[in-house]
C-alpha positions in Angstrom: -79.3 -21.0 -114.6 -81.2 -22.9 -111.6 -84.4 -23.7 -111.3 -87.0 -23.8 -108.2 -89.6 -25.7 -108.1 -92.7 -25.2 -105.3 -95.5 -27.3 -104.4 -97.8 -27.8 -101.4 -100.2 -30.3 -101.0 -98.3 -33.1 -102.5 -99.3 -36.3 -100.7 -98.3 -39.9 -101.5 -97.2 -41.0 -104.9 -94.1 -39.8 -106.3 -92.3 -37.1 -104.1 -91.3 -33.7 -105.2 -87.6 -34.8 -105.3 -88.3 -37.7 -107.1 -90.5 -35.5 -109.6 -87.3 -33.5 -110.0 -85.3 -35.9 -111.2 -86.9 -36.7 -114.1 -85.6 -33.4 -115.7 -81.9 -33.2 -114.1 -79.5 -35.5 -112.0 -78.7 -32.0 -109.5 -81.5 -31.9 -107.5 -81.1 -30.2 -103.9 -84.0 -30.9 -101.8 -84.3 -27.5 -99.7 -87.6 -28.7 -98.1 -90.3 -31.0 -98.4 -92.4 -28.5 -100.9 -89.2 -27.1 -102.3 -86.5 -28.5 -104.3 -83.7 -26.9 -106.5 -82.4 -28.2 -110.1 -79.1 -27.2 -111.9 -80.8 -26.5 -115.5 -77.1 -25.7 -116.9 -77.2 -28.4 -120.1 -81.0 -29.4 -120.0 -81.0 -27.1 -123.3 -80.6 -30.2 -125.4 -83.6 -32.2 -124.1 -86.4 -29.6 -123.3 -85.0 -26.1 -125.2 -84.7 -22.8 -123.5 -85.0 -22.3 -120.1 -88.6 -20.9 -120.3 -89.9 -24.5 -122.1 -87.7 -26.1 -119.3 -90.2 -24.4 -117.0 -93.4 -24.7 -118.6 -92.7 -28.4 -119.3 -92.1 -28.8 -115.6 -95.4 -27.0 -114.8 -97.3 -29.6 -117.2 -96.1 -32.7 -116.3 -96.6 -31.4 -112.0 -100.4 -30.8 -113.7 -100.7 -34.8 -114.7 -102.5 -37.3 -112.8 -100.2 -39.5 -110.2 -100.7 -42.2 -112.2 -99.2 -40.4 -115.1 -96.3 -40.2 -113.4 -97.1 -36.4 -112.1 -97.7 -34.8 -109.0 -101.8 -33.9 -109.4 -101.3 -30.4 -108.5 -100.0 -26.9 -109.8 -96.9 -25.8 -108.4 -94.4 -22.8 -109.0 -91.6 -22.7 -111.0 -88.8 -19.8 -110.7 -85.5 -19.5 -113.0 -82.8 -17.6 -111.8 -78.9 -17.0 -111.5 -78.2 -18.1 -108.5 -80.4 -21.1 -106.2 -81.6 -18.3 -103.4 -83.3 -16.1 -105.8 -85.4 -18.9 -107.6 -86.2 -20.0 -104.3 -87.8 -16.6 -102.9 -89.5 -16.4 -106.5 -91.2 -19.5 -106.1 -91.9 -19.4 -102.9 -93.8 -16.3 -103.5 -94.8 -15.6 -107.3 -97.4 -17.7 -108.7 -97.1 -19.6 -112.2 -93.3 -19.4 -114.1 -90.8 -16.2 -113.4 -87.8 -15.7 -114.9 -85.2 -13.7 -113.5 -82.7 -11.9 -115.5 -79.1 -11.8 -114.2 -78.9 -8.9 -112.3 -82.5 -7.9 -111.9 -82.9 -9.9 -108.9 -83.7 -7.1 -106.4 -85.7 -5.4 -108.9 -87.8 -9.0 -108.5 -87.9 -9.7 -105.2 -87.0 -6.2 -103.8 -91.3 -5.5 -102.5 -91.0 -9.1 -100.8 -91.4 -8.6 -96.7 -88.6 -8.4 -95.0 -90.5 -11.5 -93.2 -90.5 -13.6 -95.7 -86.6 -13.7 -95.8 -86.1 -17.7 -95.1 -83.6 -19.0 -93.3 -84.3 -22.2 -94.8 -83.1 -20.5 -98.0 -79.5 -22.0 -97.8 -80.3 -23.5 -94.6 -81.9 -27.2 -94.7 -84.9 -27.3 -93.0 -86.0 -30.1 -91.2 -86.8 -33.5 -92.8 -89.8 -35.8 -92.6 -89.8 -38.9 -91.1 -89.9 -40.6 -95.3 -86.9 -38.5 -95.3 -84.4 -39.2 -92.9 -81.4 -40.8 -94.6 -78.3 -42.6 -93.2 -76.9 -39.0 -92.6 -79.3 -38.4 -90.1 -78.0 -41.0 -88.1 -74.4 -39.5 -87.2 -75.9 -36.3 -85.8 -77.4 -35.1 -82.7 -81.0 -33.9 -83.6 -83.2 -31.9 -81.4 -86.7 -32.3 -82.3 -86.0 -32.3 -86.3 -83.2 -29.8 -86.1 -79.9 -30.8 -85.8 -77.6 -28.8 -83.1 -75.9 -26.5 -85.1 -79.1 -25.7 -87.3 -81.3 -24.9 -84.2 -78.9 -22.4 -83.3 -78.0 -21.0 -86.8 -81.7 -20.5 -87.2 -82.3 -19.0 -84.1 -79.7 -16.5 -84.3 -81.4 -15.7 -88.1 -84.7 -15.0 -85.9 -83.3 -12.7 -83.8 -81.6 -10.4 -86.7 -84.8 -10.3 -88.7 -86.6 -9.0 -85.7 -83.7 -6.7 -85.6 -84.4 -5.4 -88.8 -88.1 -5.2 -87.5 -87.2 -3.2 -84.4 -85.1 -0.9 -87.4 -88.0 -0.3 -89.5 -86.7 -2.2 -92.6 -89.9 -3.8 -93.9 -88.5 -5.5 -97.7 -85.8 -6.5 -99.1 -85.4 -3.2 -100.8 -85.0 -1.7 -98.1 -82.4 -4.2 -96.4 -80.2 -4.3 -99.1 -80.0 -0.9 -99.5 -77.9 -0.5 -95.9 -74.3 -0.3 -95.8 -72.3 -3.2 -95.8 -70.3 -1.8 -93.0 -72.9 -0.9 -90.4 -74.6 -4.6 -90.8 -71.1 -6.0 -90.4 -70.4 -4.0 -87.5 -73.9 -4.8 -85.8 -75.0 -8.2 -86.5 -71.6 -9.9 -87.9 -71.4 -12.0 -90.5 -74.3 -13.6 -90.5 -76.1 -10.0 -91.1 -74.0 -9.9 -94.3 -74.7 -13.1 -95.9 -78.8 -12.3 -95.0 -78.2 -8.8 -96.9 -77.0 -10.8 -100.0 -79.7 -13.2 -100.0 -82.2 -10.4 -99.8 -80.2 -8.8 -103.3 -80.0 -11.7 -105.2 -76.4 -12.0 -105.0 -75.4 -15.0 -103.2 -73.3 -17.4 -104.6 -73.1 -21.2 -103.6 -73.4 -25.1 -104.9 -76.2 -27.2 -104.9 -76.5 -29.6 -101.7 -77.4 -32.5 -103.8 -79.3 -34.7 -102.5 -77.2 -38.0 -101.9 -79.1 -41.6 -102.0 -78.1 -43.2 -98.4 -75.5 -46.0 -98.8 -75.7 -49.3 -98.5 -73.5 -52.1 -97.2 -74.1 -54.8 -98.9 -72.0 -57.1 -101.3 -73.2 -60.0 -103.3 -72.0 -62.8 -105.9 -73.5 -65.5 -107.5 -71.2 -69.0 -108.1 -70.7 -70.3 -111.6 -70.3 -73.5 -109.6 -71.5 -74.8 -106.3 -68.4 -74.4 -103.2 -68.7 -77.2 -100.8 -65.4 -76.8 -99.1 -64.6 -73.9 -96.4 -61.4 -72.6 -98.1 -62.4 -71.9 -101.7 -65.2 -70.0 -99.7 -62.9 -68.0 -97.8 -61.8 -66.7 -101.0 -65.8 -65.4 -101.5 -65.8 -64.4 -98.7 -62.5 -62.1 -98.6 -63.3 -60.3 -101.7 -66.8 -59.2 -100.4 -65.2 -58.3 -96.9 -62.9 -55.9 -98.9 -65.2 -54.0 -101.0 -67.6 -53.5 -97.6 -64.6 -52.6 -95.9 -63.6 -50.3 -98.1 -66.9 -48.9 -98.5 -67.3 -48.0 -94.6 -63.6 -47.0 -94.3 -64.7 -44.0 -97.7 -67.3 -42.7 -95.2 -65.0 -42.8 -92.2 -67.4 -45.7 -90.2 -67.1 -49.3 -89.1 -69.8 -52.1 -88.5 -70.6 -54.2 -85.0 -72.9 -56.2 -87.0 -72.5 -58.7 -89.6 -75.3 -60.7 -91.7 -74.0 -63.3 -93.9 -76.8 -65.0 -96.4 -75.8 -68.1 -98.1 -77.9 -69.3 -101.4 -77.5 -73.1 -101.3 -77.9 -75.7 -104.0 -80.9 -77.2 -102.7 -82.9 -74.0 -103.4 -82.7 -73.0 -99.3 -80.5 -70.6 -97.7 -78.2 -70.5 -94.9 -78.1 -67.4 -92.6 -75.5 -66.2 -90.2 -75.4 -63.0 -87.6 -72.2 -61.8 -86.4 -72.5 -59.5 -83.3 -69.2 -58.1 -82.7 -67.9 -56.3 -79.7 -67.0 -53.5 -80.5 -67.1 -51.7 -84.1 -64.3 -52.8 -86.4 -63.6 -52.2 -90.4 -60.4 -54.7 -90.4 -61.2 -57.0 -93.2 -58.7 -59.7 -92.3 -59.8 -59.7 -88.3 -63.8 -59.6 -90.1 -62.7 -62.4 -92.4 -61.0 -64.8 -89.2 -64.4 -64.5 -87.1 -66.6 -65.4 -90.2 -64.4 -68.1 -91.1 -64.6 -69.6 -87.3 -68.3 -69.2 -87.1 -68.5 -71.2 -90.5 -66.3 -73.7 -89.3 -68.9 -73.9 -86.0 -72.4 -73.9 -88.2 -71.8 -75.0 -91.5 -73.6 -74.9 -94.3 -76.2 -77.7 -94.9 -75.6 -78.2 -98.8 -73.0 -76.6 -101.2 -73.0 -72.9 -101.7 -74.1 -71.0 -105.0 -74.5 -67.8 -103.9 -73.3 -65.3 -100.9 -74.5 -62.0 -99.7 -73.1 -60.0 -97.2 -73.9 -56.8 -95.2 -73.3 -54.6 -92.7 -74.5 -52.6 -89.7 -73.0 -49.3 -90.1 -72.3 -47.1 -86.7 -69.4 -44.8 -86.3 -65.6 -46.1 -85.4 -64.5 -47.0 -81.8 -62.6 -43.2 -80.5 -59.9 -44.4 -77.8 -57.8 -42.3 -76.2 -55.2 -44.0 -73.8 -53.6 -42.8 -70.8 -49.8 -42.2 -69.9 -49.6 -44.3 -66.9 -52.6 -46.9 -67.6 -51.9 -50.5 -69.0 -53.2 -50.9 -72.5 -56.3 -52.7 -72.6 -56.7 -55.9 -74.7 -57.2 -54.9 -77.9 -61.0 -56.2 -78.9 -60.6 -57.7 -82.3 -57.6 -59.7 -80.9 -59.6 -60.6 -78.3 -62.6 -61.2 -80.1 -60.3 -63.4 -82.0 -59.3 -65.9 -79.0 -63.0 -65.9 -77.9 -64.0 -67.6 -81.3 -61.2 -70.1 -81.3 -62.0 -70.7 -77.5 -65.8 -71.3 -78.8 -64.5 -73.7 -81.4 -63.0 -75.6 -79.0 -65.3 -75.7 -75.7 -68.5 -74.7 -77.6 -70.2 -70.9 -77.7 -72.6 -72.0 -74.4 -69.4 -72.2 -72.6 -67.3 -69.4 -73.1 -68.0 -65.9 -72.3 -68.7 -63.9 -68.6 -70.4 -65.4 -65.5 -73.8 -63.4 -64.7 -76.5 -63.5 -61.9 -79.7 -65.0 -62.7 -82.5 -63.1 -61.2 -83.3 -66.3 -59.0 -83.2 -67.3 -55.3 -81.4 -69.8 -56.3 -78.1 -70.7 -54.5 -75.0 -70.3 -56.9 -77.0 -69.7 -59.5 -75.4 -68.0 -63.0 -75.3 -68.1 -66.5 -72.4 -67.3 -69.3 -73.5 -64.6 -71.5 -71.0 -62.7 -74.3 -68.0 -61.5 -73.1 -67.4 -57.7 -74.1 -65.3 -55.0 -73.2 -66.7 -51.8 -71.5 -64.9 -48.4 -71.8 -65.1 -46.8 -68.4 -66.1 -43.1 -68.0 -64.4 -41.7 -65.2 -66.7 -39.1 -63.2 -64.9 -37.1 -60.4 -67.6 -36.6 -58.0 -66.5 -35.1 -54.9 -67.5 -37.1 -51.5 -70.0 -35.4 -49.3 -69.4 -36.4 -46.0 -73.5 -36.1 -45.2 -74.1 -38.9 -47.1 -71.3 -41.1 -45.5 -72.4 -44.3 -44.3 -71.1 -44.9 -40.9 -70.2 -48.5 -39.7 -67.8 -48.8 -36.7 -67.8 -52.5 -36.8 -65.9 -54.4 -39.5 -68.1 -56.2 -42.6 -66.8 -59.5 -43.2 -66.5 -61.4 -46.3 -67.3 -64.3 -47.8 -65.6 -66.8 -50.0 -67.1 -69.6 -51.5 -66.0 -73.2 -52.0 -66.0 -74.3 -55.1 -67.1 -77.5 -55.2 -68.6 -76.9 -51.5 -67.1 -79.7 -49.1 -69.1 -82.4 -48.0 -69.1 -82.7 -44.5 -70.1 -85.2 -41.3 -71.9 -82.9 -38.6 -72.7 -84.5 -35.1 -76.6 -82.7 -34.0 -78.0 -82.3 -30.6 -81.9 -82.0 -30.9 -81.3 -80.6 -34.5 -78.5 -78.0 -33.8 -74.9 -78.8 -35.2 -72.8 -79.1 -32.3 -69.3 -81.2 -34.0 -68.3 -80.8 -37.9 -65.6 -82.6 -39.7 -65.3 -82.2 -43.7 -62.1 -82.7 -45.6 -61.2 -81.3 -49.6 -58.6 -81.7 -51.6 -57.0 -78.4 -51.0 -59.2 -77.2 -47.1 -60.0 -79.7 -44.4 -63.1 -77.9 -41.8 -62.9 -79.9 -37.9 -63.6 -78.7 -35.1 -66.6 -77.8 -32.1 -68.7 -75.9 -32.5 -69.0 -72.6 -29.9 -72.1 -70.3 -31.8 -74.3 -70.8 -34.6 -77.3 -68.8 -36.2 -80.2 -70.1 -38.2 -81.4 -72.1 -39.5 -82.5 -70.9 -42.8 -84.5 -72.9 -45.0 -84.7 -72.0 -48.5 -86.5 -73.6 -51.3 -87.9 -73.0 -54.9 -88.1 -74.6 -58.1 -90.7 -77.0 -56.8 -92.1 -78.2 -60.1 -88.8 -79.1 -61.8 -87.0 -82.0 -61.3 -83.5 -79.9 -60.0 -85.6 -78.6 -57.5 -83.9 -77.3 -54.3 -84.4 -77.2 -50.5 -82.1 -76.7 -47.6 -81.2 -75.2 -43.9 -78.5 -72.8 -43.6 -76.4 -72.5 -40.2 -74.0 -69.6 -40.0 -71.6 -71.7 -37.3 -68.6 -70.6 -35.5 -65.8 -74.0 -35.3 -63.6 -73.8 -32.5 -59.7 -74.8 -33.8 -57.3 -76.2 -31.8 -54.0 -74.1 -32.9 -51.1 -76.5 -32.7 -48.4 -76.4 -30.3 -44.7 -75.9 -30.6 -42.4 -77.4 -28.0 -41.1 -75.3 -25.1 -43.5 -72.4 -26.2 -47.3 -71.4 -24.0 -50.5 -73.4 -25.6 -52.3 -70.6 -27.9 -55.3 -69.8 -27.5 -58.2 -72.1 -29.8 -58.5 -70.0 -33.0 -61.8 -69.1 -34.1 -63.5 -69.0 -37.7 -67.3 -68.6 -39.0 -68.3 -71.0 -41.7 -71.8 -71.3 -43.6 -73.0 -74.9 -43.6 -76.3 -76.0 -44.8 -78.3 -79.7 -45.2 -80.1 -80.9 -48.2 -83.8 -81.7 -47.1 -84.1 -84.2 -49.3 -81.1 -86.3 -48.7 -80.2 -85.3 -45.4 -76.7 -84.5 -46.3 -74.5 -82.0 -44.6 -71.9 -79.4 -46.7 -69.7 -76.5 -46.1 -70.4 -73.5 -48.5 -67.6 -71.1 -47.7 -66.3 -69.0 -44.8 -66.3 -65.6 -44.4 -62.8 -63.9 -44.1 
């Protein structure tokens, strides 16, 4: 026996689903204003099914301060959830449907009231968004499959109206073979729904899983080795919970309660979703070594942000990329040695300062191959050869002879290369300045120069023509020093 509770206009305070849990732990939240409970086994507490319905109606009429809803509700009892839902939605007060009498009670309901939400869960309100909603693609507030099914049901109901089917009874009397042939399996399901003969289990309202574990210690721990056993225990439980839900995590939050009544909090952002407790434990230990708590630890709480696991398909002829777990461990060990500010990948800074960059956290990015056909209409045709620029790091200090401010001769030596020769062509100067308000302000004149080098002469061979190489040089305005910044290839 199932009991459906239908109530409109319930705002604030206790929700209808929370109210229903006071009568049965098995609750299906069909819609915001409709819930179904399993009345099996409630006789010991509330008596017969009719007494249970009376008790529900009385409790709902109580004010919200007395754990009630502050409004009247419709209660219907039937042998299956869908018949109870239809009866509660369209009959006032308390309705009792005996087994086999479903069509007698529901037969005169109009076919337009054949609610697709009686066994297709309706869109949820914002305050009912659970963890499972994060794993589905939502369109509005309907998931993709539910939206398609809802549209199919509406088309079937429109077809039935064109056929002259007006009530549940009219629909139930149609031949099953004809319904199957013309409306398909969804039509048969709707006919069973109109007849009150559906059989299904309740879609129980499951609480959102909480991925958080904590432990209080009897004795304070001031060393990392005993603390690692506590970390391992909590992480094993956490990763087991993630594995049970087929999830992983990309963010770990650790809160250590200290002996001096303060707390030490750390957050680990993982490069890719993980659920391997051994790898996560090593990362947490390395982070704790670099950022140890200032006092002894008397309690530990570890929480994580659940996400979908990483799915990667490798090609037959593509070399395998490094595993993110091993790469993250290597980066964590390097960060421990040289510091986290010196570990990562370079990123250009939004400034005109030459050579400015910063180090950002390194992470693997999965490439998505999009095959696109090249359109010759949009191709940029350039008959000239494009030059590449190779930067010298550090730039070479140079001695430059200038005539009226224009370089004519250049000589520069470095550990691996040297530049010397006559300037035969030049472009510039281009003055760049910036950050005048800072101590490390910069100002310089840049030149592109073509330097002519004399080729080495081999005995017995004709003298080769001199080589011409293009360099970029600049002069610092503050010191007047010259430097060779790079070469054009």
